[in-house]
C-alpha positions, 0 to 999 in steps of 0.5 A: 500500500502507498503511504499517506502524507502526514502534516502538522496542524497543531502545536502545544508546549509547556516549557521552562521559558514559556507555558504556551507555544507563543510565549515559548517561541518568543523566548527562544527568539530572544535567547532567554535562558530558563535555568535557575536555582532549584526551588522544588527541594532543598539542595544544601547537600547536593552538588547540583544546584540548578535546573530548568523548572517550569514557572507559574504553571497552575493545572487548574487553568487547563483542567478541572481541579478534581482531574488535576488532583489525580495527575502528577506534573508530567500528566498535567503538562501533557494535558495542557500542551495537548489541549493547546495543540488541539485548539491550535489545530481547530479540530472539533471532536463532535465532527470527527470519529473519535476512534480515528483520533489517537494519542502517543505521548510518552514520558521517559520516567513517569513520576519520581516525586510520587514514588518518593512521597509514597516511599516516605509514607510507607516508612513513616506511617506504614503500608496502609497509608500509601496513596491508593492512586500512587500507581495510576499517578506514577506510571508513564503511560498515564500521560497518554491516558489522561490526554485521551480522557481529556480530549475524548480521543478514542483511537490508538493510544500508546506511549513510547518509553526510550529515555531521552528519545521518547518524545521523538519516537512517539511522534515518529510512531504517530507519523507511521500510524497515520501513514499506514491508515491506523488513524486520521489524526494523532496527538503526539509528543513527550512530557516530563516532570522529574526534578526531584531529589532522587532524580537529581541525585541519580543523574548527578552520581552518574556524572551526567549533570552540570555542576556549574552554578552560572545559569548562563554557562551551565547548559553549553552544548558543543562548548569545550568547557561543557560539563553535563546537562541541566535537568529540565521539565515540561511537554511538547505536543504536535497534532499530526493529520493525514493530508486530505483530512486536513485539507477537507476541513480547511486546516492551517498546515504548518509543515509536513513530516516526511521522514523518520529513522529509528535505530539502536547502538547495541553498545552501552547503557548510557554512552552513544557509540563512539563513531556515531554510527547508530544516530547516523543511520537514523538520519540517513534512514529519515533522508532516504524515506523523504527522498532527499540528499544531505545538501538539502537539509537546512537545519538540524536541531541536535540532541546536543545535551552538553555532555562530553560524550553526546556532543562529540559522538553526535557531531561524528554522526552528523558528519557520517550521515551528511558527508561534505554537507555537514559543514554547511548545515546549521546545527543548534541545541534548544537545550542551551536555553531550556535544559534537557527535558528528557522524555519531553525533549523531542516533543519540544524540539519538534515544535522548534523545527516547525516554527523554524520552518514557518518563520525562517529563523534558526535560534542561537545555541545560547551560552556556548562560546568556543568549541574544540578541535573535532567539534568543527561544524556550525553550531549557531554560536554567537547569534541566531540566523534568519534564512529559509528553512525547507528541511529541518531534522530533529535528533534524539538519543536516549540511554540504552542506545536508542536513536531517533530522527524526524525530518520535517519539510516546508509544506507544498501541496 
């Protein structure tokens, strides 16, 4: 069967620099950094003092109080971003077959804060005092479940959990679901709310987090002084739609999804493979599906975490996938402003790719000043770029060796 065309018709975001797409995008364009001192818990005994927290988020602004009380932050963020994306798309559920509208919204972790609180209650007050809603609040699939309930979407409803690649894999799998006729519309992306003592301690002891106390030099992807990522939180969601379905209802079409690559490194539980071959193959697979050559790629939103290994091995991957064209492509990391949103990163970064295509704007990798010998590509250091973007690529690499690449293009009928 021939694959159906898939377009993006709605965007939603909750981020450390804005709780909706408009506020987020304005912050991105001005290079606003959303990193600051952790407020969720006392960091006196912690080496890491900074995180990229969502600010001034009130769940009651997006859903009723009773529903919000039954959700942890990661689910609340997902529902908020999904409602924004669906409103943006202008889809009226009463005019649709709800069984043809699906949800694939993933979280890398689910709720660590719920687990921590339950553990404290168990120790201090005994097993009978553990929250009876602990499990349905905590498990990572509840983001997709709660989005489905909130929107009345009754089609395919799953979630992909691949650590930091979760959001990108979710959008890729949603793209496939529409291509092959499983749905007409998919609400897809990632969400995370894991800024908690155990989360920060675990990543710190893994030596994955930056210990810098300067918010403007903590998340510095591709910089020679990079020392790890800054943990962030939030959600990024897109509405994907079969092209003819979108046209029939007169939808605004932001962009078209044209390629998806997903591979594994089969190498190490936390480090990408040193030659970048796994991520490179995800990129070449996405380009092959789209029928494009490396020199046609205008922009790559890199995974760009700011860890020593990721930025070096991802650079090697881009060189392997694009060859000589790697020297010409614009590469940036949104994590330089919002930190690493873990399972939500790919969702938010796909929103960035779509907005970059729409406005012809490629943001700066903020905070990054000077690279090192092997990091010799154009990482958008020093300022943003205004240029036409016809093809944008988004990379995500997750613990476990999971690689995912999405390729989005400017829509042409």
